[in-house]
C-alpha positions as CSV (number, residue, x, y, z in Angstrom):
1,M,-1.0,11.6,44.5
2,A,-4.7,10.5,45.8
3,S,-5.1,8.9,49.2
4,M,-6.9,5.8,47.3
5,W,-2.8,5.0,46.4
6,R,-1.9,4.6,50.2
7,D,-0.1,1.2,50.1
8,E,0.1,0.2,46.8
9,I,4.0,1.3,44.8
10,Y,6.7,0.6,43.5
11,I,9.9,-0.3,42.0
12,D,12.2,2.6,41.8
13,H,15.8,2.7,40.2
14,C,15.5,-0.8,38.7
15,A,17.5,0.9,36.1
16,M,18.3,-0.9,32.8
17,E,21.7,-1.4,32.0
18,G,23.1,-0.3,28.7
19,L,20.3,2.1,28.1
20,S,21.8,4.5,25.1
21,S,21.4,8.2,24.5
22,S,18.3,7.1,22.0
23,G,16.5,5.1,24.3
24,N,16.8,1.9,23.2
25,I,18.2,-1.2,25.1
26,Q,18.7,-4.3,23.4
27,G,17.0,-3.2,20.5
28,L,13.9,-2.4,22.7
29,P,12.8,1.3,22.7
30,A,12.4,2.3,26.6
31,D,8.9,3.9,25.5
32,A,7.9,0.1,23.9
33,L,8.7,-1.3,27.4
34,V,6.4,0.9,29.1
35,A,4.0,0.2,26.9
36,L,4.4,-3.6,27.2
37,L,4.2,-2.9,31.4
38,S,0.8,-1.0,30.4
39,W,-0.5,-4.2,28.6
40,H,0.4,-6.3,31.6
41,G,-1.4,-4.2,33.9
42,V,0.8,-1.7,35.0
43,D,-0.8,1.3,34.1
44,K,0.8,3.9,36.1
45,V,4.3,4.2,35.0
46,L,6.8,7.2,35.8
47,K,10.5,7.2,33.9
48,W,13.2,9.3,33.8
49,V,16.3,8.4,31.5
50,D,16.7,4.6,33.3
51,D,14.7,5.2,36.2
52,F,11.5,3.6,36.3
53,C,8.3,4.0,39.1
54,L,5.8,1.3,38.9
55,F,2.5,1.9,40.7
56,R,0.1,-0.6,41.6
57,T,-3.7,-0.4,42.8
58,P,-5.4,-3.0,45.4
59,T,-8.3,-5.2,44.1
60,P,-11.7,-4.5,46.0
61,I,-10.9,-4.9,49.4
62,V,-11.8,-8.6,51.0
63,L,-12.1,-10.6,54.3
64,D,-9.3,-12.5,54.8
65,E,-8.9,-16.1,56.8
66,M,-9.3,-14.5,60.0
67,S,-11.9,-12.3,59.0
68,G,-10.1,-9.2,58.9
69,L,-9.8,-6.3,56.0
70,S,-7.6,-6.9,53.8
71,R,-6.0,-5.3,50.4
72,H,-5.0,-7.7,47.4
73,Y,-3.1,-7.1,44.4
74,S,-3.0,-8.3,41.1
75,M,1.3,-8.4,40.6
76,D,4.1,-8.4,42.8
77,I,7.9,-7.8,41.9
78,E,8.3,-11.2,40.7
79,S,5.0,-11.2,38.4
80,I,7.0,-8.4,36.9
81,L,10.3,-9.8,36.5
82,A,8.5,-12.8,34.8
83,F,7.0,-10.8,31.7
84,T,10.4,-8.9,31.4
85,S,13.0,-11.5,31.7
86,P,12.2,-13.2,28.8
87,L,13.0,-10.1,26.6
88,G,16.1,-9.4,28.3
89,V,15.8,-6.8,30.1
90,P,18.3,-6.2,32.3
91,W,16.8,-4.8,35.8
92,H,19.7,-4.0,37.9
93,P,19.2,-6.3,41.1
94,I,16.9,-4.8,44.0
95,T,19.1,-5.3,46.7
96,E,21.2,-3.2,44.5
97,K,19.4,-0.6,43.0
98,G,15.5,-0.4,43.2
99,Q,12.8,-1.8,46.2
100,V,10.1,-3.7,45.9
101,F,6.5,-2.4,46.3
102,T,6.2,-0.2,49.5
103,S,4.4,3.2,50.4
104,T,7.8,5.1,49.7
105,V,10.0,5.5,46.9
106,P,13.2,7.7,46.1
107,Y,12.5,9.1,42.4
108,V,14.6,11.9,40.5
109,G,16.4,12.6,43.5
110,F,13.8,12.8,46.0
111,L,11.9,10.7,48.7
112,W,8.3,10.4,48.0
113,D,5.8,9.1,50.8
114,L,2.4,8.7,49.7
115,D,1.2,7.7,53.4
116,R,2.3,11.1,54.4
117,H,1.5,12.7,51.5
118,T,5.3,14.6,51.6
119,V,8.2,14.8,49.5
120,S,12.1,15.4,50.8
121,L,15.6,14.8,50.4
122,S,17.1,11.7,51.8
123,T,19.7,12.1,54.6
124,K,22.2,11.0,52.0
125,K,21.1,13.6,49.4
126,R,20.7,16.4,52.0
127,L,24.6,15.8,53.2
128,K,26.0,15.9,49.5
129,Y,24.0,19.0,48.8
130,L,25.2,21.0,52.3
131,D,28.8,19.9,51.6
132,K,28.1,21.3,47.9
133,V,27.1,24.8,49.2
134,L,29.9,24.7,52.0
135,A,32.3,24.0,49.3
136,F,31.3,26.8,47.2
137,Q,31.0,28.6,50.4
138,T,34.6,28.4,50.8
139,L,35.8,29.6,47.0
140,T,34.4,33.2,47.9
141,T,37.7,34.0,49.1
142,S,39.0,33.5,45.6
143,K,37.4,34.1,42.4
144,V,35.1,31.5,40.8
145,S,34.1,30.4,37.2
146,R,30.8,30.4,35.4
147,K,31.0,26.4,35.7
148,H,31.2,26.0,39.7
149,C,28.5,29.0,39.7
150,M,26.1,26.9,36.8
151,S,27.1,23.7,39.3
152,I,25.5,25.5,42.3
153,H,22.9,27.1,40.7
154,G,21.3,24.0,38.7
155,T,21.7,21.9,42.5
156,L,20.0,24.6,44.6
157,Q,17.3,25.1,41.5
158,H,16.2,21.1,41.8
159,I,15.6,21.1,45.1
160,T,13.6,24.0,45.3
161,F,11.2,21.6,44.4
162,V,11.7,20.8,48.6
163,Y,12.4,24.2,49.7
164,K,9.9,26.2,47.7
165,Q,11.3,29.5,49.7
166,G,14.5,29.0,48.1
167,R,13.2,30.2,44.8
168,S,14.3,33.8,45.9
169,S,17.5,32.9,46.5
170,L,18.5,32.4,42.7
171,P,18.1,35.6,41.2
172,P,21.4,37.3,42.6
173,L,23.4,34.0,41.5
174,S,21.2,34.0,37.9
175,A,22.5,37.7,37.5
176,F,26.1,37.0,38.5
177,I,26.4,34.0,36.0
178,S,24.8,36.7,33.4
179,K,28.0,38.7,33.9
180,F,30.3,36.0,32.6
181,P,31.7,36.6,29.0
182,N,33.0,33.3,28.8
183,D,33.9,29.9,30.4
184,F,37.4,31.2,31.5
185,A,36.4,34.6,32.8
186,L,37.0,34.6,37.1
187,H,35.0,36.9,39.5
188,H,34.8,37.4,43.3
189,V,31.5,36.1,44.5
190,P,29.5,39.1,45.6
191,K,27.8,39.9,49.0
192,S,24.5,39.0,48.0
193,I,25.2,35.4,47.1
194,L,27.0,34.7,50.0
195,E,23.5,35.4,52.3
196,C,21.9,33.4,49.7
197,L,24.2,30.9,50.9
198,K,23.6,31.3,54.5
199,W,20.2,30.7,54.0
200,W,20.7,28.0,52.2
201,I,23.3,26.2,55.0
202,A,20.9,26.6,57.6
203,V,17.9,25.3,55.7
204,L,20.0,22.1,54.5
205,Q,21.1,21.6,58.4
206,N,17.5,20.6,59.6
207,P,17.4,16.8,59.5
208,S,13.5,16.6,59.5
209,T,12.6,19.4,56.8
210,L,9.9,18.3,54.2
211,R,7.4,19.6,52.0
212,S,3.8,18.5,52.6
213,L,2.2,17.9,49.6
214,V,-1.6,18.6,51.2
215,P,-3.1,21.7,49.4
216,Q,-3.0,24.9,51.5
217,T,-5.8,26.7,53.1
218,V,-5.8,30.2,52.9
219,I,-6.9,31.5,55.8
220,D,-6.5,34.9,58.0
221,P,-6.4,34.2,61.8
222,H,-6.7,37.8,62.8
223,V,-2.6,38.1,63.3
224,W,-1.0,41.6,63.6
225,V,2.7,42.8,64.5
226,D,4.3,45.8,64.9
227,A,7.3,47.4,66.8
228,S,8.6,50.8,67.8
229,T,11.5,52.1,69.3
230,D,10.3,53.5,72.7
231,W,8.3,50.5,73.7
232,G,9.7,46.9,71.9
233,I,7.1,44.6,69.7
234,G,3.5,43.7,69.9
235,V,1.7,40.9,68.6
236,I,-2.1,39.9,68.2
237,L,-3.3,36.6,67.2
238,G,-7.0,36.5,67.2
239,Q,-8.6,37.6,70.8
240,L,-5.0,37.1,72.5
241,W,-1.9,40.0,72.6
242,A,1.8,39.7,73.4
243,T,4.4,42.6,74.2
244,W,8.4,42.1,74.3
245,R,10.1,45.0,75.4
246,L,13.3,46.0,73.8
247,I,16.4,45.3,76.0
248,P,18.6,48.8,76.4
249,G,21.8,48.3,74.0
250,W,19.6,46.3,71.1
251,R,20.9,48.8,68.6
252,T,24.1,46.7,67.6
253,D,25.4,44.9,64.8
254,G,22.9,46.3,62.1
255,R,19.9,45.9,64.3
256,D,17.5,49.0,63.7
257,I,13.8,49.4,63.5
258,G,13.3,47.3,60.3
259,W,15.0,44.2,62.5
260,A,12.8,45.3,65.2
261,E,9.7,44.6,62.7
262,S,11.1,41.6,61.1
263,I,11.1,39.8,64.8
264,A,7.5,41.0,65.1
265,L,7.1,39.1,62.2
266,E,9.0,36.0,63.3
267,L,7.1,36.2,66.7
268,A,4.2,35.8,65.0
269,V,5.1,32.7,63.1
270,I,6.4,31.1,66.4
271,W,3.4,31.6,67.8
272,L,1.4,30.2,65.0
273,V,3.4,27.0,64.7
274,R,2.9,26.6,68.2
275,E,-0.9,26.7,68.2
276,G,-0.6,24.1,65.6
277,F,-1.0,25.9,61.9
278,S,0.0,24.0,59.2
279,D,-0.7,23.5,55.7
280,C,-1.9,26.7,55.3
281,N,-1.1,30.3,53.5
282,I,-1.6,32.6,56.4
283,S,-2.2,36.4,55.9
284,I,-0.1,38.5,58.7
285,H,-0.9,42.3,58.8
286,G,1.7,44.5,59.4
287,D,2.7,48.3,58.6
288,N,6.4,48.1,57.4
289,M,6.7,47.8,53.7
290,G,10.6,47.4,54.2
291,V,10.2,44.0,56.2
292,I,7.5,43.1,53.7
293,G,9.3,43.5,50.7
294,A,12.1,41.3,52.0
295,H,10.0,38.8,53.3
296,I,8.2,38.1,49.9
297,K,12.2,38.4,48.6
298,G,13.2,36.2,51.1
299,R,16.4,38.4,51.7
300,S,17.3,41.8,53.0
301,H,20.2,44.4,52.6
302,N,20.2,44.0,56.6
303,A,22.2,41.0,57.8
304,A,20.2,40.8,61.2
305,C,16.6,40.8,58.9
306,N,18.5,38.0,57.3
307,E,18.9,35.8,60.0
308,S,15.5,36.3,61.4
309,I,14.2,35.7,57.6
310,R,16.1,32.1,58.0
311,R,14.6,31.4,61.1
312,I,11.2,31.8,60.0
313,A,11.9,29.7,56.9
314,S,13.2,27.0,59.1
315,L,9.9,27.0,61.2
316,I,7.4,27.3,58.0
317,I,9.2,25.2,55.3
318,P,8.3,21.8,57.8
319,N,4.9,22.5,58.6
320,N,3.7,23.5,54.9
321,I,3.1,27.5,55.5
322,I,3.1,30.1,53.4
323,I,2.9,33.5,55.1
324,S,1.4,36.6,53.1
325,P,1.9,39.7,54.4
326,V,-0.6,42.2,54.3
327,Y,0.2,46.0,54.3
328,T,-2.1,48.1,57.2
329,P,-1.4,51.6,57.7
330,S,-0.2,52.2,61.2
331,A,-3.2,53.8,62.1
332,S,-5.4,50.8,61.0
333,N,-3.0,48.3,62.8
334,K,-4.5,46.8,66.0
335,A,-0.9,45.9,67.3
336,D,0.4,49.4,67.2
337,P,-1.0,50.6,70.7
338,I,0.7,47.4,72.1
339,S,3.9,48.1,70.7
340,H,3.8,51.5,72.2
341,G,3.0,50.1,75.5
342,I,-0.8,50.7,75.7
343,L,-1.4,47.2,76.8
344,G,-4.5,45.2,76.3
345,P,-6.7,43.7,79.1
346,L,-4.4,41.0,81.1
347,S,-7.3,38.3,80.5
348,L,-6.8,38.4,77.1
349,Q,-2.8,38.3,77.3
350,L,-0.9,35.3,75.7
351,P,-0.8,33.2,79.3
352,V,2.5,31.0,78.2
353,P,5.7,33.2,76.4
354,L,7.1,31.5,73.8
355,Q,10.2,30.0,73.5
356,L,12.5,32.1,72.3
357,P,15.4,31.4,69.7
358,D,18.6,31.7,71.7
359,E,19.9,34.8,68.8
360,L,16.7,36.9,70.5
361,V,17.5,35.9,74.4
362,P,19.9,39.2,74.8
363,Y,17.6,41.9,72.9
364,I,13.9,41.2,73.8
365,I,12.0,40.3,77.1
366,Y,8.6,39.0,77.5
367,V,6.4,41.3,79.4
């Protein structure tokens, strides 16, 4: 979707009534309609069954009557209807299904924005899928069928085009589906899938999530993270450092050193987002292989760590960020001294504390 296509699209969901499984409509094959559109100058056409998305590009920019710059196009919705109507092509009325040319368009279940170079779910679709996940979650108190599992798997697989990090949540569901001998067998849903559902509920509840289509730049802004039980958490970003003490009593409900290391990674991500990082693949250095592995898989055996992974996802998805943890031995980890209370120069300390998630306030405090 090149930037030159900023203002110049489309008719979407101009569905053809009566389209048969063979792809013909009143004797006119759908592919022939695409060829007809191309012959009339509509050479950029996306087609999925009976949904057509038509693109148009502007003629050279010229001066209008007010001596201002203006784009001009060789076609509009009326001109397209003019040469398709004599052939009996039964488009749905634009007011019911479809739209005139504009820079945003719904297509194959997603909302595409060429001005902002993003793709997302419409509010209607997002809430529909959220309800479906919540409904499946209620089935976990009883046994479920392969049909139910395949339905939710297909839905989640589809929307991973927007929520890329969600791909790591699908293998447990795929493995579970393979255990059904037939469509009539029933099984209880395993705990691993319940954790995956919690991730999807968390991200689908966010109304502003979208995926940027801007290419990501691989960068290493020199971020180092570490945690220790005798002090707390240390994070370094470039020349700056920050530390948080673990509040006595933090070791409850599954919180352990692995959780603390995961929180160190989460705090680094919060810091990066606050600094305005976006559209990039960021290297973060740490010395805990368990946390690195859990982040790569998108899940952990520790429920408290999974909560942190879900919060990280809610930060990086809207900002088109990929986190690439890099293993570094403890002796080479620049954040190791800080996590043990050996602090850096006060002049390089993070001047303004980060806004902590409410869930972390009872367990860590900025020093």
